[in-house]
LOZAVEX-861410 format. One line per field, with one value per residue: residue number from 1; residue in three letters; y, z, x of N, C-alpha, C in turn. Coordinates in steps of 0.05 Angstrom, whole numbers, plus 32768, in hexadecimal, padded with zeros to 4 digits. Each point is the difference from the previous one (the first is absolute). Layout:
N
nr	(NUM  ...)
rest	(Ala  ...)
n_yy	(Y  ...)
n_zz	(Z  ...)
n_xx	(X  ...)
ca_yy	(Y  ...)
ca_zz	(Z  ...)
ca_xx	(X  ...)
c_yy	(Y  ...)
c_zz	(Z  ...)
c_xx	(X  ...)
//
This chain:
112
nr	(1  2  3  4  5  6  7  8  9  10  11  12  13  14  15  16  17  18  19  20  21  22  23  24  25  26  27  28  29  30  31  32  33  34  35  36  37  38  39  40  41  42  43  44  45  46  47  48  49  50  51  52  53  54  55  56  57  58  59  60  61  62  63  64  65  66  67  68  69  70  71  72  73  74  75  76  77  78  79  80  81  82  83  84  85  86  87  88  89  90  91  92  93  94  95  96  97  98  99  100  101  102  103  104  105  106  107  108  109  110  111  112)
rest	(Leu  Ser  Gly  Gly  Arg  Ile  Asp  His  Phe  Leu  Thr  Asn  Val  Ser  Leu  Leu  Ile  Lys  Phe  Ala  Asn  Lys  Leu  Ser  Ile  Ser  Val  Tyr  Asp  Asp  Asp  Tyr  Ser  Ala  Trp  Leu  Leu  Thr  Lys  Gly  Ser  Ile  Lys  Val  Ala  Ala  Gln  Ala  Gly  Gln  Leu  Phe  Ser  Leu  Leu  Pro  Trp  Ala  His  Cys  Thr  Gly  Leu  Ser  Ile  Lys  Asn  Ala  Lys  Phe  Ala  Leu  Ile  Asn  Ala  Glu  Leu  Gln  Pro  Gly  Ser  Arg  Gly  Leu  Ser  Asn  Ile  Cys  Thr  Glu  Asn  Glu  Leu  Glu  Ile  Gln  Leu  Asp  Ser  Gly  Gly  Leu  Gly  Leu  Ile  Leu  Leu  Asn  Ser  Val  Ser  Gly)
n_yy	(7FE8  8000  7FEA  8002  800C  8015  800C  7FEA  7FFD  801A  7FFF  7FEA  800B  8016  7FF0  7FF3  8017  8008  7FE6  8009  8013  7FF8  7FFB  7FE6  8011  7FEE  8005  7FF0  7FFE  7FFD  801A  800A  8002  8009  800D  8007  8011  8000  7FE8  7FF8  7FE5  7FFA  7FE6  8002  7FEA  7FFC  8009  7FF7  801A  7FFB  8010  8013  800E  8015  8004  8013  7FFF  7FFA  8013  7FF1  7FF4  7FFB  8006  7FE6  7FFA  7FE6  7FF5  8018  8005  8010  7FF5  8002  8011  7FFE  7FFE  8018  7FFE  8012  8007  7FF1  7FF1  7FF9  7FE9  800D  7FE9  7FEF  7FEF  7FEB  7FFA  7FFB  7FE9  8015  8011  800F  800B  8013  8008  8015  8011  8008  8002  7FE7  8001  7FE6  8003  7FE7  8001  7FF3  800A  7FF0  8017  7FFE)
n_zz	(8000  800D  7FF6  801B  7FF5  8011  7FEB  7FFB  8019  8003  7FE9  8007  8018  7FF3  7FF0  8015  800C  7FE9  8001  8019  7FF5  7FEF  800F  8005  8010  7FFD  8013  7FF8  8016  8005  8004  7FEB  8007  7FE9  8008  7FEB  8010  7FF2  8001  8012  8000  8011  7FFC  8012  7FF7  801B  8010  8017  8004  7FE8  7FF8  8000  7FE9  8005  7FE6  800A  7FE6  8009  8005  8015  7FF8  8016  800C  7FFD  8016  7FF9  8018  800B  800A  7FEB  8007  7FE9  8006  7FE6  7FFE  8003  7FEA  8006  7FE8  8009  8003  8016  8006  8009  7FFB  7FF5  8010  7FF0  8007  7FE7  7FF5  8003  7FEE  800A  7FE8  8008  7FE7  8008  8005  7FEC  800A  8002  800A  7FFD  8014  7FFA  8017  7FEF  8014  8015  800B  8008)
n_xx	(8011  8017  800B  8000  7FEB  8002  800A  800D  8008  8004  800D  800C  8004  8007  800C  8009  8004  800B  8007  8003  7FF1  8011  8015  8000  800D  8014  8012  8014  800F  8019  7FFD  7FF2  7FE7  7FF5  7FEA  7FF3  7FF2  7FEA  7FF4  7FEF  8003  8013  8005  8013  800C  8000  8012  7FF7  8003  7FF4  8014  7FEF  7FFE  7FF1  8002  7FF0  7FF8  7FE8  7FEE  8002  7FE9  7FF2  8016  7FFE  800D  7FFF  8003  7FFF  8019  8002  7FE9  7FF3  7FEC  7FFA  801A  800C  800F  8013  800A  8015  7FEA  7FF3  800B  8015  800B  7FEF  7FF2  8003  7FE7  7FFA  7FF7  7FF0  8008  7FED  7FFE  7FF0  7FFC  7FF2  8014  800F  8018  8006  8019  8000  8012  8006  800E  8010  800F  7FFF  7FFB  8018)
ca_yy	(8018  8018  8001  800C  801D  800A  800C  7FE9  7FF5  8012  7FFF  7FE6  8002  8012  7FF0  7FED  800F  8009  7FEB  7FF1  7FFE  7FF0  7FE6  7FF6  8002  7FF8  8000  7FEF  7FFC  7FEE  800B  800C  7FFC  8019  8001  801B  7FFE  8019  7FFC  7FE3  7FF3  7FED  7FEF  7FF9  7FEC  800C  7FF2  8012  800C  800B  801D  800B  801D  800A  8019  800D  8014  8011  8000  7FE6  8000  7FE6  7FED  7FEE  7FEC  7FEB  7FEF  8011  800B  801A  7FFC  8018  7FFB  8016  8017  8010  8004  8013  7FFC  800B  7FFC  7FE6  7FE9  7FF4  7FED  7FF2  7FE4  7FEC  7FF1  7FE6  7FF5  800D  801D  8008  801D  800A  801C  800B  8011  800B  7FF0  7FF6  7FEB  7FEE  7FF4  7FEB  7FF4  7FE3  7FF0  8009  800E  7FF1)
ca_zz	(8000  8003  7FEE  800E  7FFE  800D  7FEC  7FF3  8014  8003  7FE7  8000  8014  7FF6  7FEC  800E  800B  7FEA  7FF6  8017  8000  7FE8  8002  801A  7FFF  8016  7FFA  8013  7FFE  8015  801B  8003  7FED  8001  7FF1  7FFD  8002  7FFC  800F  8003  8016  7FFB  8016  7FFB  8012  8010  8019  8017  8005  7FE8  7FFE  7FE8  8000  7FED  7FF5  7FEE  7FED  7FFC  8017  8004  8012  8005  8003  8018  8001  8014  8007  8003  801B  8000  7FEE  7FF9  7FF8  7FF1  8004  7FEA  8000  7FEC  7FFB  8015  801B  800D  7FF0  7FFF  8014  8010  8004  7FFD  8019  7FF8  7FE7  7FE8  8003  7FEF  7FFC  7FF1  7FF9  7FF1  7FEA  8003  7FF5  8017  7FFC  8017  7FFE  8014  8003  7FFB  8017  801A  8010  8018)
ca_xx	(7FEF  8010  8016  8016  7FFE  7FE8  7FEE  7FF2  7FED  7FE9  7FF0  7FF1  7FEA  7FEB  7FF2  7FEE  7FEA  7FEF  7FEF  7FF6  7FE3  7FF8  800C  8008  801E  8010  801D  800E  801D  8009  7FFA  7FE6  7FEA  7FF1  7FE7  7FF4  7FE3  7FF1  7FE8  7FFA  800D  8015  8009  801C  800B  8015  8006  8001  801A  800A  7FFE  7FF5  7FFA  7FEC  800A  7FED  800A  7FE9  7FEF  7FF2  7FE8  7FF5  8016  7FFF  8015  7FFC  8017  8018  8004  7FF3  7FEA  7FF1  7FE5  7FF4  8012  8009  801D  800A  801D  8011  7FF4  8005  7FFE  801B  8009  7FEC  8008  7FEB  7FFB  7FF4  800B  7FF4  7FFC  7FE9  7FFE  7FE9  8003  7FE9  800A  801A  8017  800F  8013  8004  801B  8003  801A  7FFC  8007  7FF6  8015  8006)
c_yy	(8019  8003  800E  801F  8009  800D  7FEA  7FF5  8012  8001  7FE6  8001  8012  7FF2  7FEC  800F  8009  7FEB  7FF0  7FFD  7FEF  7FE3  7FF8  7FFE  7FF6  7FFE  7FF0  8002  7FEE  8008  8008  7FF6  801A  7FFE  801D  7FFC  801C  7FFE  7FE2  7FF5  7FED  7FF0  7FF5  7FEC  800D  7FEE  8014  8009  800D  801E  8008  801E  8006  801C  800C  8013  8013  7FFF  7FE6  8003  7FE4  7FEB  7FF0  7FEB  7FEC  7FF0  800F  800B  801B  7FFF  801B  7FF7  8019  801A  800F  8003  8013  7FF7  800D  7FFD  7FE5  7FE9  7FF0  7FED  7FF5  7FE3  7FEE  7FF1  7FE4  7FF7  800B  801D  8007  801F  8006  801E  8009  8011  800A  7FEF  7FF9  7FEA  7FEF  7FF3  7FED  7FF5  7FE2  7FEE  800B  800C  7FF1  8012)
c_zz	(8000  7FEB  800C  8000  800C  7FEC  7FF1  8013  8003  7FE7  7FFF  8013  7FF5  7FE9  800D  800B  7FEA  7FF8  8017  8000  7FE8  8003  801E  8000  801A  7FF7  8016  7FFB  8018  801C  8005  7FEB  8002  7FED  7FFE  7FFF  7FFB  800C  8001  8018  7FF6  8019  7FF8  8015  800E  8018  8017  8004  7FE7  7FFF  7FE5  8003  7FEB  7FF8  7FEE  7FED  7FF8  8019  8001  8013  8004  8003  8019  7FFD  8016  8004  8000  801C  8002  7FEB  7FFA  7FF8  7FF3  8003  7FE6  8003  7FE9  7FFA  8016  801C  800B  7FED  7FFE  8018  8012  8001  7FFD  801A  7FFA  7FE6  7FE7  8007  7FED  8000  7FEF  7FFB  7FEF  7FE8  8007  7FF2  8016  7FF8  801A  7FFB  8017  8000  7FFE  8017  8019  8010  801A  8015)
c_xx	(8011  8016  8019  8000  7FE6  7FED  7FF0  7FEB  7FE7  7FEE  7FF0  7FE9  7FEA  7FF1  7FED  7FE8  7FED  7FEC  7FF3  7FE2  7FF6  800A  8004  801E  800C  801D  800D  801E  8008  7FF8  7FE4  7FEC  7FEF  7FE8  7FF7  7FE2  7FF4  7FE4  7FFB  800F  8015  8005  801B  8008  8018  8006  7FFE  801C  800C  7FFB  7FF3  7FFC  7FEB  800A  7FEB  800D  7FE9  7FEF  7FF0  7FE9  7FF7  8015  7FFD  8016  7FF9  8019  801A  8001  7FF1  7FEA  7FF3  7FE4  7FF5  8010  8005  801E  8006  801D  8010  7FF6  8007  7FFB  801A  8005  7FEA  8009  7FE7  7FFC  7FF5  800E  7FF3  7FFC  7FE9  7FFE  7FE8  8004  7FE9  8009  801C  8015  8013  8013  8001  801B  8003  801C  7FFD  8007  7FF4  8016  8005  8009)
//
């Protein structure tokens, strides 16, 4: 995704965001898995103790997170707001989003 250059990485991320409302997009590497959401719900296999972050790129409404240390119910998130460094509490993470744009980034291993 990065090609070793930050300008390539940011351009690739902006292209993913551009098409996030038309395609189901997920990205994987050795350390992280990531999904882009614009509305709807997603269930992701996880392990208790796994670190994840939510990164809004547009105003998000109706955001609910289940099976997380810091759960949310019908919340709103703005870009640059809370969502960084949460922890899975079960073997499945569930996210519901009514509108907006949100990145879910899941660390592939459990923090020790």
